[in-house]
C-alpha angles and dihedrals in degrees: 000000000000104000092179094064091043093052092046090050090050090050091050091051091048094049096046094072090047092052090047090051092050093047090049091051091049091049091047092051090053092047098046124018123221092226126036119242103243096177091093092046092050092050090056098066090041089056090048091049091050088050090051090051091048091049099071090042090053091046091050091048090049091048090049089060094042111127092225090087089071088063092061090053091049113113091224092057091049089051091051091050092050091049091050093050090049090052090050092051091048091050091050092051091049092051092048091049094050092043091052089051093061100026111032097211093171090056093046090060089063092057093052096048094110137129137199094270092053093048091051094049093045093051090050090049092051093051098038112020097154099094097047114107111176112059099165121115114239119238133202115198093339090310123106113242121245117277093247088065097044126039091201094061115102119243138184098215096081094044092048094047090042092054093050092046091048090055091050093048090047089054089051091050092049089050091056088056093048089242100109119132132146090243093053091047089051090051089051092051095044093048092051091049093048092050090050093051092046091051093052092046091049091052091048091050091049092050089051094049094047090045095227116179103214139146091231112126130200090257090053091054090047090052095048091047091050095056091080091074089075092063091042091055092048092051096047094046091049090050093050092049103038107016138252098314090057089050093055094045096047093043091050090052093049092046092055090045094052090046092055091043093052094046094051093044101044097042089071089052103040108025125073124264092260092054091047089056091053099253125135114290112234133180133047093263092054089048090054091049091051092050090048092052092050091046093054091048093046092050092064097069090045092056091043092057095040094054098044111032094085092053094068121065 
C-alpha cells in the first residue's frame, strides 16, 4: 500500500473542514460586523444640531423681512404711541395729585429732614428739658426751617423710630417672662398704635370745640404725641436691667420731663401771645386753652405708664 498517498489524502480531508470553517468565518464577518458603524449615527444628530442652529438664523432673517416693520415707521402708529404716552403721564399726574391730597408726601419730607446732631440734641431735650431757654421755632420767609437746623422743630423720625424700638423692647420684656409670641407682640403693637391715633383725634376734637386758631397740624400733633416713646423705652430698659424699682424711678423722671417739654412747647402754639410771654392769662377762652395745654401734657405720663407697667415683673 502506498502510505504516502493515504496520508496525504488524510491530510487533505483534515484540512478541508478547517478551510471551510475559515471561509465561513470570513463570509460571516463580511455579512455581519462585530462592531456597529456609528459614524453614520453620529452624523445624524450633528446634522440636526446644525439645523437647529440654522433655525433661529432663518427665523431672524424671515423676521427681518417681515412687513410689520413698516407699521412701526407709519406716522399713524407714531401718533398713537405719542397719544398713549401723554395719557399715561396725565394719569400719573392725577394719581400724584389725589395721593398728595390725602397723604401729603411733600410735607412728610420736611418732618424727616433730620441729621445725627439734631437727633442727639432732641433726645437730650426730651430727657432733660429744664435748661433749655428758647422754645420758639425758627422761620425763614414765613416757612419753618427744617428740623436739622432747629431743635425746637417737630419731626417724625424720633417718634417713628421710638415706636419701632418700643415694640422690640416689649418683645424682649415678654420673652424674659416666657410670654413671647408673635400674636401677643402684634397685639402690643396694634394697641399702642390705636391709643396714639385716639389721642391725636381727641386733641383735634378738643381744638375744634375750643375754637383755637393755631398753626398746629395733624402731623405736628402726631409728632408731639410720639415723643413719649423715648421715656417709655428708657423706663422698660431700666426695669429689665435693674428691676422694678429702677423702672419706677426712670419712668417717673421721664414722665416729669415729657410733661415739662409738652407745656413749654404747646403753650407757644395754643396759648395767646400774652400767655406765651409769661404774663397773666385773662379771659375764658385763654383759660380753656391753658386747661387744654395742661391736659395734653398730663395725658403723656398716663399713656406711658399704661403701655409699660405690664412689661416689668
